[in-house]
C-alpha positions in Angstrom: -76.9 -27.3 -6.0 -76.6 -30.3 -3.5 -78.2 -33.6 -5.3 -78.4 -35.1 -1.7 -81.8 -32.3 -1.8 -83.2 -34.9 -4.6 -83.1 -37.5 -2.1 -84.8 -35.2 0.7 -87.5 -35.0 -1.8 -88.3 -38.8 -2.4 -88.3 -39.0 1.3 -90.9 -36.3 2.0 -93.2 -37.6 -0.8 -92.9 -41.1 0.8 -90.5 -42.8 -1.9 -87.8 -45.3 -1.1 -84.6 -44.9 -3.0 -82.9 -47.9 -4.2 -79.0 -47.9 -4.8 -75.8 -49.9 -5.4 -72.7 -50.5 -3.5 -69.4 -50.1 -5.3 -66.3 -52.2 -4.1 -64.7 -52.5 -6.9 -61.9 -49.5 -7.8 -63.5 -48.7 -11.4 -65.9 -46.1 -12.5 -66.9 -48.1 -15.3 -68.6 -50.2 -12.6 -70.4 -47.3 -11.4 -71.7 -46.9 -15.0 -72.7 -50.7 -15.9 -74.7 -50.5 -12.7 -76.6 -47.3 -13.3 -79.9 -48.1 -14.8 -83.3 -46.5 -14.3 -84.5 -46.5 -11.0 -81.2 -46.5 -9.0 -81.1 -43.6 -7.2 -77.4 -43.6 -5.8 -74.2 -45.1 -5.7 -72.3 -45.9 -2.3 -68.2 -46.0 -2.9 -67.3 -48.3 -0.1 -63.9 -46.9 1.2 -64.4 -49.2 4.2 -64.0 -52.7 2.9 -64.0 -52.0 -0.7 -60.6 -52.0 -2.5 -60.9 -48.2 -3.3 -58.2 -45.4 -2.5 -59.1 -41.9 -2.2 -58.1 -40.9 -5.5 -60.2 -43.9 -7.2 -63.1 -42.7 -5.2 -63.2 -39.5 -6.6 -63.1 -40.8 -10.3 -66.2 -43.0 -9.0 -67.7 -39.9 -7.6 -67.5 -38.3 -11.2 -69.0 -41.7 -13.0 -72.0 -41.4 -10.3 -72.8 -38.0 -11.2 -72.3 -39.0 -15.0 -75.0 -41.3 -14.9 -77.1 -39.2 -12.6 -77.0 -41.0 -9.4 -76.4 -39.3 -6.0 -72.7 -40.3 -4.6 -72.6 -41.7 -1.4 -69.7 -43.3 0.2 -69.0 -45.3 3.4 -65.9 -43.7 5.0 -63.5 -46.2 6.5 -64.2 -44.9 10.1 -65.5 -42.6 12.1 -62.7 -39.5 11.6 -63.5 -36.2 10.9 -60.5 -35.8 8.5 -61.9 -38.7 6.6 -65.7 -37.4 6.6 -64.6 -34.0 5.4 -62.2 -34.9 2.7 -64.9 -37.4 0.9 -67.2 -34.6 1.0 -64.7 -32.0 -0.2 -64.5 -34.4 -3.2 -67.8 -34.4 -4.2 -69.6 -36.9 -1.9 -73.3 -35.6 -1.3 -73.8 -38.2 1.8 -71.5 -40.4 4.0 -72.3 -43.6 5.7 -70.3 -44.0 8.8 -69.4 -47.4 10.1 -69.4 -48.6 13.3 -71.3 -46.0 15.8 -72.1 -47.5 19.0 -73.1 -44.5 21.1 -74.9 -40.8 21.0 -71.7 -39.4 21.3 -69.6 -40.9 18.2 -73.1 -40.1 16.0 -72.8 -36.4 17.1 -69.1 -36.6 16.0 -69.9 -38.0 12.6 -72.7 -35.2 12.7 -70.2 -32.2 13.3 -67.7 -33.6 10.8 -70.2 -33.0 8.0 -71.1 -29.6 9.3 -69.2 -26.4 9.3 -69.2 -24.0 12.6 -70.9 -23.2 14.3 -72.7 -26.3 13.6 -69.9 -28.6 13.4 -66.3 -28.9 13.2 -65.7 -29.7 9.4 -62.6 -27.7 8.1 -63.7 -25.1 5.0 -61.6 -26.4 2.0 -64.3 -27.8 -0.6 -62.0 -28.1 -3.3 -64.0 -30.2 -5.7 -67.5 -30.1 -4.3 -67.7 -25.9 -4.9 -67.2 -26.6 -8.6 -69.8 -29.5 -8.9 -72.3 -27.5 -6.6 -71.0 -24.2 -8.4 -71.8 -22.8 -4.9 -69.3 -21.8 -2.2 -72.1 -21.0 0.5 -72.2 -23.2 3.9 -75.7 -24.1 3.7 -75.0 -26.0 0.5 -71.7 -27.3 1.3 -72.1 -28.2 4.4 -75.7 -28.3 6.0 -77.2 -30.1 2.8 -74.9 -33.1 3.1 -76.0 -36.4 4.2 -75.1 -37.9 7.4 -75.7 -41.7 7.9 -74.2 -43.5 11.0 -74.0 -47.4 10.7 -76.0 -49.6 13.7 -74.2 -53.1 13.2 -73.2 -54.1 16.8 -75.3 -55.3 19.7 -74.1 -51.9 21.9 -75.4 -49.8 18.7 -78.7 -51.7 18.7 -78.9 -51.2 22.5 -78.5 -47.5 22.4 -80.7 -46.8 19.1 -82.9 -44.6 20.9 -79.9 -42.6 21.9 -78.5 -42.4 18.5 -81.6 -42.1 16.3 -82.2 -39.0 18.4 -78.9 -37.0 17.3 -79.6 -33.9 16.5 -78.7 -33.3 12.6 -78.4 -37.0 12.0 -80.2 -37.8 8.7 -80.6 -41.2 9.1 -79.5 -45.1 10.5 -77.9 -47.3 8.0 -78.0 -51.1 9.1 -75.0 -53.6 8.2 -76.9 -56.6 8.6 -73.7 -58.7 8.5 -72.0 -57.0 11.4 -75.3 -56.9 13.5 -75.5 -60.8 13.1 -71.8 -61.4 14.4 -73.4 -59.1 17.3 -76.2 -61.3 17.8 -74.1 -64.5 17.4 -75.3 -65.4 14.0 -73.7 -66.1 10.9 -72.5 -62.7 9.0 -74.2 -62.5 5.9 -76.8 -60.5 4.2 -80.6 -60.9 3.7 -81.1 -62.7 7.0 -84.1 -64.6 8.0 -83.5 -65.3 11.6 -86.1 -64.2 14.3 -83.7 -62.0 16.3 -82.1 -60.8 13.6 -85.6 -59.5 12.0 -86.8 -58.2 15.5 -83.3 -56.4 15.7 -83.9 -54.7 12.1 -87.5 -53.9 13.3 -86.6 -52.1 16.6 -84.1 -50.0 14.4 -86.5 -48.9 11.9 -89.2 -48.4 14.4 -86.7 -45.9 16.1 -85.9 -44.2 13.4 -89.3 -43.5 12.4 -90.2 -42.3 15.9 -87.3 -39.7 15.9 -88.2 -38.8 12.4 -85.1 -39.7 10.4 -84.5 -42.2 7.3 -83.8 -46.0 8.1 -81.5 -47.7 5.5 -80.1 -51.1 5.0 -77.9 -53.2 3.0 -79.3 -55.9 0.9 -78.0 -58.7 -1.5 -81.2 -58.9 -3.8 -84.2 -56.6 -4.9 -86.3 -59.4 -3.7 -85.2 -58.2 -0.1 -85.1 -54.7 -0.9 -88.5 -54.5 -1.9 -90.0 -56.3 1.1 -87.7 -53.7 3.1 -89.0 -50.7 1.4 -92.7 -52.2 2.1 -91.7 -52.2 5.9 -90.6 -48.5 5.8 -87.2 -48.4 4.9 -85.9 -45.7 2.3 -82.5 -45.8 2.0 -81.7 -49.4 0.2 -78.9 -50.8 -1.3 -79.9 -53.9 -3.2 -76.6 -55.1 -4.8 -72.9 -55.0 -4.8 -70.6 -54.9 -7.8 -68.0 -57.6 -6.7 -71.3 -60.0 -5.4 -72.9 -59.3 -9.0 -69.6 -60.4 -10.9 -69.1 -63.2 -8.6 -72.6 -64.8 -8.6 -72.9 -64.2 -12.4 -69.1 -65.9 -12.9 -70.4 -68.9 -10.4 -73.7 -69.7 -12.3 -72.3 -69.7 -16.0 -69.4 -71.8 -15.1 -71.8 -74.2 -13.2 -74.1 -74.3 -16.4 -71.3 -74.9 -18.9 -70.2 -77.8 -16.4 -73.4 -79.2 -16.7 -74.9 -78.0 -14.0 -79.0 -78.4 -13.1 -79.3 -75.1 -15.1 -77.6 -76.2 -18.1 -79.3 -76.7 -21.3 -78.9 -80.2 -22.8 -79.1 -79.4 -26.8 -78.3 -75.9 -28.2 -78.1 -77.4 -32.0 -74.6 -79.5 -31.6 -74.1 -82.9 -31.7 
């Protein structure tokens, strides 16, 4: 059985699903982040420092901790998408999709003929699902495309209406670049907020899931209340970096430091 169907059940019942992003090449990173309330882990093969063999181990770690394994593939290439699904990813997030034709190509890479162009070779996915049928191994896999440029924003209705597409995932940093803004997450500029809302509304109008990348649970909650359903709230590398920075600042007498702890 595909664990992607668990996500679909949550969405049908109107519940958002929160997840975490993995950029570090470590299955232990996945295990450490897999707390109650986390629904998925996305292994980043585009910007993360993760190769294919390590991604497989990280899918395994996610499965072992009860998370749905996603992956952001490096590019909208059929072989990259199908190879990740063959390895056990239950869904893909495809970067830099700007047109309906590119979105259709991403969907086709996830589906077997006659609905797509994926080659049949589910070397690991058939083992973890205990199935070899096309519906379980192909049709049930989740396909999200990233809208993260001005061109994609202008084409959002055409992209969101692509047959077979499960959802659109917003990359706030690249979208910000396209809008002439600094490339970071948790954006508050009015133009960015309006663009994000335009994408969300288009997803709702076309009956697909709106997803987004956040840098905090605070923004994740706010996006959930606005109707987003696939929400990444933190990244392992960012959490590690922020935690280390905070502690060294405290140790050096920063504003959060404790003046006395019993020593003179």
